[in-house]
N, C-alpha and C positions, 0 to 999 in steps of 0.2 A: 507316799507312793501315788503317782499321778500319770496320766497318759501323756501329757506334753509339757515340756519346759523349754520352749524355744523362742519366746517373744515376751515382751512386757505387756501382759494382759492379766485379767482379773484372777483366774485360778493360779497362775504362776506366782503372783505377788502375795496372794492369801497364804499359800503354802510356805513361801519363803519367809514371811514374817513370823509364822508359828515356829518354823525351824530355827530362825534366829533367836527367838525368845527362849525356846528350850535350851539351845546352846549356851546362851548367856546365863542361864540358871544352873549350868553344870551338867547338862545331859550330853551324852554322845549321840550324834545325829547321823543317820544315813539316809540319803535323799535319792529316790529312784524315779526315773521317768522313762517311758517307752520311747518317746520322741524327744531327744535331748540335743540342744545346740551347745557346742563346747564354749561359745562366747558368753553363755549364761552361767557357767561354772565359776566358783570362786577360786582364788589361789589356794594351794595346799595349806590346810589348817588341821592341827592335831584335834581329833574328835569330831570333825565335820567332813562329810564326804558327799559328793553329788555324782551319781553314776547312771549310765544307761541300764534300764531294767532288762534282765535276761531271765527267762523262766527257769526255776530250779536252782538259781545261784545265791539267793538271799538266805541268810541263816537267821531264823526267827527264834532259835532256842535261847538267845541271850537278850531278846528284846522285852521291854516292859510295856511298850506302847507301839501300836501300829496304826497309822493314819492313812486312809485311802480316799482317793477322789476318782471319779471317772470309771466306775465299776471295776476298779483294780482288785477289789476283794475277790472277784470271781477268778482272777489270775493267780492268786496266791493262796486261796483258802485251803487247798489240800496240803500244801507245804506248811502252812500255819498250824493245821490240825496235827500233822505228824510231828512237828517240833515239840509240841506240848505233851505228847503221849508218854515219853520217857519219865518226865517229872511230874505228870498229872497236874500241870500248871500251864496256862496259856496267857500270852500277852493280852492287855486290853486292846480292844478293836474299836476304833472310832472312824465312822464314815461321814463324808461331807458331800452336800449337794449345793451348788451355787446358782442354779437356774431352774425355773419352774417349767421350762419348755424345751431346753436343749436336749437332744436324745442321749447324749453322753452323760448328762447329769442325772438321768433316771437310774433308779436302782436295777441291779441285775435281777434275773428271775429266782435265784435260790439262795446263794451265799449270804448276802447282806441281811436278808430277813430273818435268817436263823442264827447268825454268828455276831452281828454288830452289837456292841454294848450300848453305844450311844450313836445317835445320827444327828449331825448338825446341818441346819439350813441357814441361808443367809437373810431370810425374811419370812414373814408370816405367809406371803404369797407362795413361796417354795415349800413351805410346811404343808400347806393345803394340797399342793400337787403330789407331795410324798404320801400323804394319807390316801390319795386316790389310787396310788400304786400298791397300797396294802400295808405300808409301814405303820407300825403301832405308835399311838400317841405317847405312850409311857417312856419311849426311847428317843423321841423327837425333841430337839432343843434349838432355839434360834440363837445363832452366833452372828450378829448383824455387821459383819465386816468391820470390827473395831480397829481403831488406829493405835499405832505404837506410842509409848510414853514420850518419845522425843518430840512429837508434834504438839504436845500440851505446853512446851516451854517456848512456843514461838513469840518472838518480839521483833520489832516493835508493833504497836497497835496499827491497824490499817488507817489509811487516810480518811478524812471526812468527806472528801471528794474523790470519786474514782479516777485514779491515775494509771494504775497498772492492773491489767486483767490477764489471768492465766486460763487458756482454754486446754482442757485435758480430754481428749477423745481419740479413739481409734476408728470412728465412723461418723465424723460430723456431717449433717445434712447440708444441702446447698444453701439454705437460708441462714445457717450459722456461719459458713465461710463468707457469704456476702455481708452479713451483719458485722462480722469482725473487721472486714475491710472498711466499712463505714465508720466504725468506732475509731480505727486507726486514723482515719481522715479527720475525725473530731478531736484528736489530741490524746486519746487513750492509747497507752503503750500496751501492746498485746504480745504475749508469748504463747506458744503452741507445742504441747507434748502430745505425741501420738504417732501412729504409723506414717503419717504424711507430714509430721512436724519433727520435733526433736524426739528421738527415741532414747530416753533416758529415764531412770527411776525417779519418781517424785520424792524429794527429800524435804524436811522441815526448812532447811536453809533456802531452798528454791522457792517454796510456798510463801515464806514470809517476805520475799521480795515483791509480792503482789498483794493488792487490796481485796481481791475477790476472785472467785473461780467459776468458770462456765463449764459444767460437766454433768455426768450422771454416775450412778453406781458408787464403787468403793471410794472414789476420790472425795465424795461428799463427807464422809466421816473424818478424813484427814483435815479438811478445811474447817469443819465445825470444831474439832478439838483444838485446832489453832486459832480459833476466833476469827476466821475469815468468812466473808459473805459468800453465799452460794446461789448461783443461778442454775436451777435444775432443768436442763434442756438438752436434747440431743436427737438421735435418730427416731425415737418414739414421740417426739414433742415433749411436753412436760409442763409442770405447774409454774415454772418461772422461778422468781426469787423465793427463797425460804425466809419469810418475814414474820410468821406467827406460828404457834405451837400446833394449831389444828392442820395447817397446810403441811407442816413438817411431819407430823404423825402419819398423815395419809400417804405422803410420799415415801416414808420409811417402810410402810407396810409392803410396798412394792419394790423395795430395795433401792429407792431413790432412782429408779430406771426411767421415769417419765411415763410409765404406763398407768400411773394414778389418774392422769387426765387425758393423756394422748392428744393434748391441744397443740396444734401446729400454728405457727405464726409466719407472716411474711418477713423478709429481711428487714424492712423498714420498721415494722412493729417490734420486732425483736431488739433492734438497735435502741429504739426509744425506750422500751421497757428496761433495758439494761442501764441506760443513763438515768432514768427517772426513779427507778426503784432501789438503787444501790444503797442510799443512806439508811432506809428502814431495815433492809437486809443486814447491813453492817452492824446496827444496833442490836438486832435479834441475835446474830452470831456471837457478839461479845457477851450478851446476857446469858446465852446458852452456856458459854464457856465458864462464866462466873458462877451461875446458879446450879449447874448440873455437871460439875467436874467428873463425876463417876461414869457419865454416859459415854459409850464408845471407847471404853478403855480395853485395849488388847490384853494387857497383863491381868486384869481382874477377870476378864472372860476365860482366859486359859486356865487360871488358878482354879476357878469354879468348876470347870470341866474335869480337871485332873483330880480334884477332891472326890467328885462324884464317881469317877472311874475307879479311884483307889478303893473307895467303899464297896464297889460292886466286885472288884476283882477277887477279893478274898472270901466272897460269900459261898457257901455250900451249894446254893441253887445254880450259881454260875458254873462252878466246877462240874456239876452233874450235867449241865446243859452241853458243855464242851466235850465231856467224856462220851455222852451219848452220840453227838454228832460225829465225833472221831471214829466211832465203831459202827455207824449206821451205813450199811452197804448201799442202800438206795440213794441216800444223800450223797455219798461219794460219787455215784453215777451222775447225779444231777450237777454237781459242781464241776465234774470233767466236762460235761456237755456245755455248761456255761463258759468254761475256760476256752473251749474250742470255738464257740460262737464269738466270744469277744476277741479271740486271736485273729479271726478272720477279718474283723474290722480293723484291728491294729495293723495287720499286714498291708492292707489297702492304704491306711493312713500314712505308713512309712513312705510309700511311693509318692503320695500326694504331698507330703511334707517336703521331700527333696525338691519336687517340681515347684511348689509354692515358694520355697526359700529362694530359688533362682529367680523366679518371676518378680518376687518382692525386691530383690536387690536391683534388678533392672529398672523397675518402676521408680524406686527412690532415687536412682542415679539421674533419672530424667525429670524428676519432680521439680517443677519450677514455680508453681503458684505460691508457695510459701514465701518467696522472695518479696511479695507485696507487703508482708507484714514485718514485725520486728523480731529478728532472730540474731543470736550471737554466732551461730554456726549453721552450716547447711545440714540437711538430713543425712543421716549416716546409717549404713547397714553392713554387716551385722553389728548389733549392739553389744556392748560389754556390760553385763549385769553388775551392778555395785551391791556389795553385801556389808552388813553390819554384824561382824562376828567377833564380839568382845564378851569375855567371861565377866559376870557380875558377882560371882561368889568366890570366896577364899579357897574352898575345898571343892574339888571336882570328883564326884562319885562316878568313876568310869563304868561301874557295873550297870548304871542306869543307861538305857539307850532308847532312842526313838527312831522309827523308821517312817517318816512322813511319805 
């Protein structure tokens, strides 16, 4: 369950990949978003549903797991408690936070602190921020934007000399766009994924067409799992090429956001650094892929979380905690207040969403500067989200369900 699912951005892709993996393992998945663009929805598939969230319409009585982003736990907590009263059993509740500073990524005032079984953050930086909001260490886990298994099979190996560079960014600063133009003039073929470039989901097939990636955030893990060199730089600046373990570990602490150094460069300096530092970064990426194949594995991360949740779910202490919360009159008042407060924001966001969608469409139709670079197609909007919905198990237990 999430606030928005209407563009190819971080939280949308994180949740989509978890939902895809669960579906592949035989789970029945219901995926709800307050702000939903139909272009992001998959074609009809049995056992997988994407729908607009409407308060009071989700049946939690059959769910084994509920995953919430963007303070959605405050919207559904009373329905969740009521659903478990009859059977004296409540689904596992997993909350996620993907930013240390975005207001919507902060926890709500009441529901999450009392009800969440586990709380995932995307980096130690975000974990520190969640502690400052009062969330307890014993429930916090780092889930570092791991990449799906398909990226590990990337072939062929990248070229010894930089020939093709992939820029992935929804907010490239001016020095990056200028540097990319310089690179193109130097003979490096450049592709651009993002709001002002190609709006499409990054796939292993697209990634392996390139030798290196210029990006921040979640795309870094894709590239490293695929053995591609990473230039970590964007709107916050950044450390540049990931070419040794010390630099990478520091960048990872900040979710590869560039906030580890906040070092900005001129376009000339950036272009030179990209050309001169590629080979060392390439060798480091291939070494990482060979020596640490377990790092950034989505499938391993989810399995670990599910095992821990399974152990918790059947404990007497947890049952007692939910039983008390369900019958606590004062807590009921608190979560109703939280639901009202978050609903006010979401009503405003619905209006902004419609307006922004129209403005984005107009902007992309007029967008011309990308034509200076190498693209197979012009920018398009709205995008059609591609999904990987394939069962990996022989038997599907339809009683298991997840409501991400």
